VOFI-81512 format. One record per residue (C-alpha): residue number from 1; x, z, y; residue in three letters. Coordinates in steps of 0.5 Angstrom, whole numbers. Each point is the difference from the previous one (the first is absolute). Layout:
REM VOFI-81512
   resi      px      pz      py   resn
    NUM       X       Z       Y    ALA
...
REM end
This chain:
REM VOFI-81512
   resi      px      pz      py   resn
      1      43     124     117    MET
      2      -7      -1       1    SER
      3      -3      -6      -4    PRO
      4      -2      -6       4    ALA
      5      -7      -1       2    PRO
      6      -4      -4      -4    PRO
      7      -1      -7       3    ARG
      8      -7      -3       2    SER
      9      -3      -5      -4    PRO
     10       1      -5       6    ALA
     11       7       2       0    SER
     12       1      -2      -7    ARG
     13       3      -7      -2    PRO
     14      -5      -4      -3    ALA
     15       1      -1      -8    ARG
     16       0      -7      -3    ARG
     17      -6      -1      -5    PRO
     18       2      -1      -7    ARG
     19      -2      -7      -3    PRO
     20      -5       1      -5    ARG
     21       2      -4      -6    PRO
     22      -4      -6      -1    ALA
     23      -5       1      -6    ARG
     24       0      -6      -5    PRO
     25      -6      -4       0    ALA
     26      -6       2      -5    PRO
     27       1      -2      -7    GLY
     28       8      -1       1    LYS
     29       5       5      -2    ARG
     30       6       1       5    PRO
     31       6      -4      -1    ARG
     32       4       6      -1    TRP
     33      -4       3      -5    ALA
     34       0      -7      -4    MET
     35       8       0       0    ARG
     36       0       7      -2    ALA
     37      -4      -1      -6    ALA
     38       4      -6      -2    MET
     39       6       4       1    THR
     40      -2       6      -4    LEU
     41      -2      -4      -5    SER
     42       6      -5      -1    VAL
     43       4       7       0    VAL
     44      -4       3      -5    VAL
     45       0      -6      -5    LEU
     46       7      -3       1    ALA
     47       4       7       0    SER
     48       3       0      -6    ALA
     49      -2       7      -1    GLY
     50      -7       1       2    ILE
     51      -2      -7      -2    GLY
     52       2       0      -7    HIS
     53      -3       7       0    SER
     54      -7      -3       1    LEU
     55       1      -5      -4    VAL
     56       4       2      -5    SER
     57      -3       0      -7    GLY
     58      -5      -5       2    LEU
     59       3      -5      -4    ASP
     60       0       4      -6    SER
     61      -7      -1      -1    GLY
     62       1      -8       0    ILE
     63      -1      -3      -7    ALA
     64       6      -4      -1    ARG
     65       1      -7      -3    VAL
     66       7      -3       0    ASP
     67      -2      -8       2    PRO
     68       8      -1       1    PHE
     69       3       2      -7    LYS
     70       5      -5      -2    ASP
     71      -1      -5       5    MET
     72       5      -5       1    LYS
     73       1      -6       4    ASN
     74      -4       3       6    ARG
     75      -1      -3       7    PRO
     76       5       2       5    ARG
     77      -2       6       4    ALA
     78      -3      -1       7    GLY
     79      -1       4       6    HIS
     80      -6       5       1    GLY
     81      -4       3      -6    MET
     82      -4      -5      -5    ASN
     83      -6       4      -4    VAL
     84      -4      -4      -5    LEU
     85      -6       3       0    MET
     86      -5      -1      -6    VAL
     87      -7       2      -1    GLY
     88      -2       0      -7    THR
     89      -7       0      -3    ASP
     90       1       7      -4    GLY
     91      -6       4       0    ARG
     92       1       5      -5    ASP
     93      -1       6       5    ARG
     94      -6      -3       3    ILE
     95      -7       4      -2    THR
     96      -6      -3      -3    GLU
     97      -4       1       6    ALA
     98       6      -4       4    GLU
     99       0      -5      -5    ARG
    100      -7      -2       1    GLN
    101      -1       1       7    ARG
    102       6      -4       2    TYR
    103      -1      -5      -6    ARG
    104       7       1      -3    LEU
    105      -3      -1      -7    GLY
    106       4      -4      -6    GLY
    107       7       1      -3    ALA
    108       5      -1       5    PRO
    109       5      -6      -1    CYS
    110       6       4       2    HIS
    111       3      -5       5    CYS
    112       1       1       7    THR
    113      -6      -1       5    ASP
    114       4       0       6    THR
    115       7      -2       1    LEU
    116       4       1       7    MET
    117       7       0       3    ILE
    118       0       5       5    VAL
    119       6       0       4    HIS
    120       2       5       5    ILE
    121       5      -2       5    SER
    122       7       3       1    GLU
    123      -1       2       7    ASP
    124      -7       3      -3    ARG
    125      -4      -3       5    ASP
    126      -3      -5      -4    ARG
    127      -4      -1      -6    ALA
    128      -1      -7      -3    SER
    129      -5       0      -6    VAL
    130       0      -7      -4    VAL
    131      -6      -1      -5    SER
    132       1      -3      -7    LEU
    133      -6      -3      -3    PRO
    134      -2       3      -7    ARG
    135      -1      -7      -3    ASP
    136       7      -3       3    SER
    137       4      -5      -5    TYR
    138       6       4      -2    ALA
    139       6      -1      -5    GLU
    140       2       7      -3    THR
    141       8       1      -2    PRO
    142       1       1      -7    PRO
    143      -2       7      -2    HIS
    144      -3       4      -6    THR
    145      -7       1      -1    ASP
    146      -2       8       2    ARG
    147      -5       0      -6    THR
    148       2      -4      -5    THR
    149       8       0       1    GLY
    150       0      -7      -1    GLU
    151       6      -4       4    GLU
    152      -3      -5       5    HIS
    153       4      -6       4    HIS
    154      -3      -1       7    GLY
    155      -7      -3       0    HIS
    156      -5      -2       4    PRO
    157      -5       6       2    ILE
    158      -5       2       5    LYS
    159       4       5       4    ILE
    160      -5       6      -1    ASN
    161       1      -1      -7    ALA
    162       7       2       0    ALA
    163      -2       7       0    TYR
    164      -4       0      -6    ALA
    165       5      -4      -4    GLU
    166       6       4       3    GLY
    167      -2       6       4    GLY
    168       3       2       7    PRO
    169       7      -3      -2    GLN
    170      -2      -7      -2    LEU
    171      -5       0       7    THR
    172       6       2       4    VAL
    173       5      -5      -4    ARG
    174      -6      -6       1    THR
    175      -1       2       7    VAL
    176       8       0       2    GLU
    177       1      -7      -4    HIS
    178      -6      -3       4    MET
    179       2       2       7    THR
    180       7       2      -1    HIS
    181      -1       6       4    VAL
    182       3       6      -3    LYS
    183      -5       6      -1    ILE
    184       3       7       2    ASP
    185      -6       4      -2    HIS
    186      -6      -1      -4    TYR
    187      -7       4       1    LEU
    188      -6      -1      -4    GLU
    189      -7       2       2    VAL
    190      -6       0      -5    ASP
    191      -8       0       2    PHE
    192       1       8       0    THR
    193       6       1       4    SER
    194      -3      -5       5    PHE
    195      -7       3       1    MET
    196       4       7       0    LYS
    197       5      -3       6    THR
    198      -6      -2       4    VAL
    199      -4       6      -1    ASP
    200       6       5       2    VAL
    201       1      -4       7    LEU
    202      -8       1       1    GLY
    203      -2      -8      -1    GLY
    204       3      -6       3    VAL
    205      -4      -4       6    ARG
    206      -2      -7      -2    ILE
    207      -4      -5       4    CYS
    208      -4      -7      -2    THR
    209      -4      -5       4    ASP
    210      -4      -2      -6    ARG
    211      -3       4      -6    ARG
    212       4       0      -6    LEU
    213      -3       1      -7    THR
    214       3      -1      -7    ASP
    215      -4       2      -6    SER
    216       6       0      -4    TYR
    217       3       6       4    THR
    218      -7       3       3    GLY
    219       3      -1       7    LEU
    220      -5      -1       5    ASP
    221       2       1       7    LEU
    222      -4      -2       6    ALA
    223       3      -3       7    PRO
    224       3       5       4    GLY
    225       5       6      -1    ASP
    226       1       4      -6    HIS
    227       4       6      -2    THR
    228       1      -1      -7    LEU
    229       2       6      -5    ARG
    230       3      -1      -6    GLY
    231      -5      -3      -5    GLY
    232      -2      -5       6    GLU
    233       7      -2       2    ALA
    234       1      -2      -8    LEU
    235      -6      -4       0    GLN
    236       2      -4       7    TYR
    237       7      -1      -3    VAL
    238      -2      -2      -7    ARG
    239      -5      -5       2    SER
    240       1      -7      -2    ARG
    241      -7      -3       1    HIS
    242      -2       2       7    ALA
    243       2      -7       2    ASP
    244       2      -7      -2    ALA
    245       7       1       1    SER
    246       1       5      -6    SER
    247       7       3      -1    ASP
    248       2      -2       6    LEU
    249      -5       3       4    GLY
    250       1       6      -4    ARG
    251       7       0       2    MET
    252      -2      -1       8    LYS
    253      -5       6      -1    ARG
    254       6       4      -3    GLN
    255       4      -1       6    GLN
    256      -5       2       5    ARG
    257      -1       6      -4    PHE
    258       7       2       0    LEU
    259       1      -1       7    ALA
    260      -6       5       1    GLY
    261       4       4      -5    LEU
    262       6       0       5    VAL
    263      -4       1       6    ASP
    264      -4       6      -3    ARG
    265       7       3      -2    ALA
    266       3      -1       6    THR
    267      -5       2       5    SER
    268      -3       6      -4    SER
    269       5       5       2    GLY
    270       3       0      -7    ILE
    271       7      -2       1    LEU
    272       1       4       6    LEU
    273      -2       7      -4    ASN
    274       5       1      -5    PRO
    275      -4       5      -4    LEU
    276      -6      -5       0    LYS
    277       5      -6      -2    PHE
    278       2       5      -6    ARG
    279      -7       1      -2    ASP
    280      -2      -7       0    VAL
    281       6      -3      -3    THR
    282       0       6      -6    ARG
    283      -8      -3      -1    ALA
    284       2      -7       0    VAL
    285       7       0      -4    LEU
    286      -4       4      -6    GLY
    287      -3      -6      -2    SER
    288       5      -5       0    VAL
    289       5      -3      -4    ARG
    290       7      -2       3    ALA
    291       7      -1      -1    ASP
    292       5       5      -1    ARG
    293       4      -1       6    GLY
    294      -7       1       4    PHE
    295       1       7       3    GLY
    296       1       5       5    THR
    297       5      -4       5    ASP
    298      -5      -6      -1    GLU
    299      -6       4       2    LEU
    300       4       2       6    LEU
    301       2      -7       2    ASP
    302      -7      -2      -1    LEU
    303      -3       5       4    GLY
    304       5      -1       6    ARG
    305      -2      -8      -1    ALA
    306      -7       1       0    MET
    307       0       4       7    ARG
    308       2      -6       3    THR
    309      -5      -4      -3    PHE
    310      -6      -3       3    SER
    311      -5      -6      -2    PRO
    312       4      -4       5    SER
    313       7       2      -4    SER
    314      -3      -2      -7    SER
    315       0      -7      -2    GLU
    316      -4      -3      -6    PHE
    317       1      -7      -4    ALA
    318      -2      -3      -6    THR
    319       5      -5      -4    VAL
    320      -1      -7       2    PRO
    321      -4      -4      -5    ILE
    322       2      -7      -2    GLY
    323      -6      -1      -5    ARG
    324      -6       3      -2    MET
    325      -3       0      -7    GLY
    326       7      -2      -3    TYR
    327      -2      -1      -8    ALA
    328       5       3      -5    VAL
    329      -1      -1      -7    LYS
    330      -2       7      -3    GLY
    331       0       3       6    ILE
    332      -6      -3       4    GLY
    333      -1      -1       8    SER
    334       6       3       4    THR
    335       2      -1       7    VAL
    336       7      -3       1    LYS
    337       4       2       6    TRP
    338       3      -5       6    ASP
    339       7       0      -2    PRO
    340       3      -1       7    VAL
    341      -4       4       4    ARG
    342       0       6      -5    ALA
    343       7       0       0    GLU
    344       0       0       8    ARG
    345      -4       6      -1    LEU
    346       4       4      -5    PHE
    347       6      -2       4    SER
    348      -3       4       6    ALA
    349      -1       6      -4    LEU
    350       7       0      -3    ARG
    351       3      -1       7    ASP
    352      -4       5       3    ASP
    353      -4      -4       5    LYS
    354      -7       0       2    PRO
    355      -4      -4      -4    LEU
    356      -3      -4       6    ALA
    357       7      -3       1    ALA
    358      -1      -4      -6    ALA
    359      -1      -7       2    PRO
    360      -8      -1      -1    ARG
    361      -3      -7      -1    PRO
    362      -2      -4       7    ARG
    363      -6      -3       0    ASP
    364      -7      -1       3    ARG
    365      -4       2      -5    ALA
    366      -7       3       1    VAL
    367       0       7      -2    ARG
    368      -6       1      -5    VAL
    369      -2       7      -4    GLU
    370       1      -3      -7    VAL
    371       6      -3      -2    ALA
    372      -1      -8      -3    PRO
    373       3       2      -6    GLN
    374      -5       4      -2    GLN
    375      -6      -5       1    ILE
    376      -2      -5      -5    ARG
    377      -3      -7       2    VAL
    378      -4      -6      -2    GLN
    379       0      -6       4    VAL
    380      -5      -5       0    GLU
    381       0      -6       4    ASN
    382      -7       0       5    GLY
    383       2      -7       3    THR
    384       0      -7      -3    ARG
    385       8       0       2    THR
    386       4      -1      -6    PRO
    387       5       5      -2    GLY
    388      -2       5       5    LEU
    389      -1       6      -4    ALA
    390       7      -1      -3    LYS
    391       3      -1       7    GLU
    392      -4       7       1    VAL
    393       2       3      -6    ASP
    394       7      -2       1    THR
    395       0       3       7    ALA
    396      -3       7      -2    LEU
    397       5       1      -6    ARG
    398       6      -2       5    ALA
    399      -3       6       4    THR
    400       0       5      -6    GLY
    401      -7      -1      -2    PHE
    402      -1       0      -8    ARG
    403      -4      -6       0    THR
    404      -3      -2      -7    THR
    405       4      -7       1    GLY
    406      -6      -4      -3    GLN
    407      -3      -3       6    PRO
    408      -7      -2      -1    ALA
    409      -6      -4       4    THR
    410      -6       4       3    ALA
    411      -7      -2      -1    ARG
    412      -1      -1       7    ASP
    413       5      -5       3    THR
    414      -3       0       7    SER
    415       4       7       2    VAL
    416       2       0       7    ARG
    417       3       7       1    ARG
    418       4       3      -6    THR
    419      -4       5      -3    VAL
    420       3       6      -3    VAL
    421      -5       3      -6    SER
    422       2       7      -2    HIS
    423      -4       6      -4    ASP
    424      -1       5       5    PRO
    425       4       5      -3    ARG
    426       6      -4       2    TRP
    427      -2      -1       7    ASP
    428       7       2       2    ARG
    429       4      -5      -4    SER
    430      -5      -5       3    ALA
    431       1       2       7    LYS
    432       8      -1      -2    SER
    433      -1      -7      -3    LEU
    434      -5      -2       6    ALA
    435       6       2       5    ALA
    436       4      -5      -4    ALA
    437      -5      -6       1    LEU
    438      -2       0       8    PRO
    439      -7      -2       1    GLY
    440      -2       2      -7    SER
    441      -7       4      -1    VAL
    442      -1       5      -5    LEU
    443      -6       0      -5    ARG
    444      -1       6      -4    PRO
    445      -2      -2      -7    VAL
    446      -2       7      -4    PRO
    447       3      -1      -7    GLY
    448       5      -5       1    LEU
    449       5       5      -2    GLY
    450       8       1       2    PRO
    451       1      -8       0    THR
    452      -1      -2       7    LEU
    453      -3      -7       1    LYS
    454       3      -5       6    VAL
    455      -5      -6       1    THR
    456       5      -4       5    ALA
    457      -4      -4       5    GLY
    458       2      -6       5    THR
    459       1       4       6    GLU
    460       4       7      -2    SER
    461       4      -1      -6    HIS
    462       7       1       4    HIS
    463       4       6      -4    VAL
    464       4       5       5    ARG
    465       5       5      -3    LYS
    466      -3       8       0    VAL
    467       3       6      -3    ARG
    468      -2       7      -1    ALA
    469       2       7       3    ASP
    470       1       2      -8    THR
    471       6      -4      -2    PRO
    472      -1      -7      -3    GLY
    473       5      -5      -2    ARG
    474       7       1       4    GLY
    475      -2       6       4    GLU
    476       3       7       0    SER
    477      -5       2       6    ALA
    478       4       6       3    VAL
    479      -4       4       4    VAL
    480       1       7       3    ARG
    481      -3       6      -2    GLY
    482      -4       1       7    ASP
    483      -3      -8      -2    GLU
    484      -3       3      -6    VAL
    485      -2       7       1    SER
    486      -6       2       4    CYS
    487       0      -1       8    ALA
REM end
């Protein structure tokens, strides 16, 4: 049988053109690639065999501490995981050059420079960070002094001094005693391990809309975006004198930095690359101290959780403050928590609820840059109206300002518009005070010092309520990570 003659091109059936795959938009990875990478990473890290083989042995390099030894009458376990993250002022491994460059001289107090409760939600979709002011008034449970062996009854203390008196154990016990939140794990970072962590990640991006300077730490940042390496990052989170809000302002910067750290870890590919994750984890864990239960399984849990984190799924808060400058004999000036609002915040942690769901005070207060509790004011009567200075002094004190309580009569008693006199070095405090006195005018007076002076006038002595972005009286200031990280 002879083969059939070949068909002419005209007689062949037309072929349907194959559709070309759509190209991804420039700069974007196709969705299937992202899904494949995520799936592969989850399989590698989460599988019992390969995941453990990658991180197995990493926990053996962690310096161990037992903060839960012989602890009794602890709070009930909640949902999710609570890690007490402690930053100490340890500097034993700092080189002499680093000491001089980053102003780390002087003997450490062997106390906690930073205290944070980091809550990882049970579904591993949310991280909540609550900062505990280092000067918080606290009461310790009964304990044994780790240095002298002396038995102590419960007594008042600044919360950061618990570490010096009783080490990690008394620190955990005091935090649990104050918050009624059960701590599941303890992680301690000193100056060296902090700098190493930041350097291993390649630096952390922060931004500032004004110049930040602090002669105590050597911090000097111009307005704009910066990628801070280890030593510079340490200056940024340690600075207490970059503004008039002291420790509260420092905690706000620490929260900004932690949000940037989360953003760096989740956007740099570290968590999608098992080998890179292992290498970074090895470098970081080699310079921290943790409880004996913090091991391979916890590392995998954190790795899985962090992959779903973003600045918008993390939230930050500071314990609501009821009273600034609370004097305690033998201790000094402390910060006292607002018991009602603090309990609401810690209840949200215990119940594994978003902090933003915790009730927040409803008012129409004007937002200012420096908290009224950080501003000291002397009030004078610039009119012939009897009792006006006392009236303004009382109103400012009720709003939260630290007035002297000793109103006086000004030399000039013909003042019409209220004047806020201030040393130019405290200009941000002056603007915050002027916001509480609508219609007032600012008058710079070099050399006046930290106490601002209000000269009440006939036309503009009304006082309105103000509050700061930095938490002041009764505020928990819950914010998402994307609200405190760079845009």
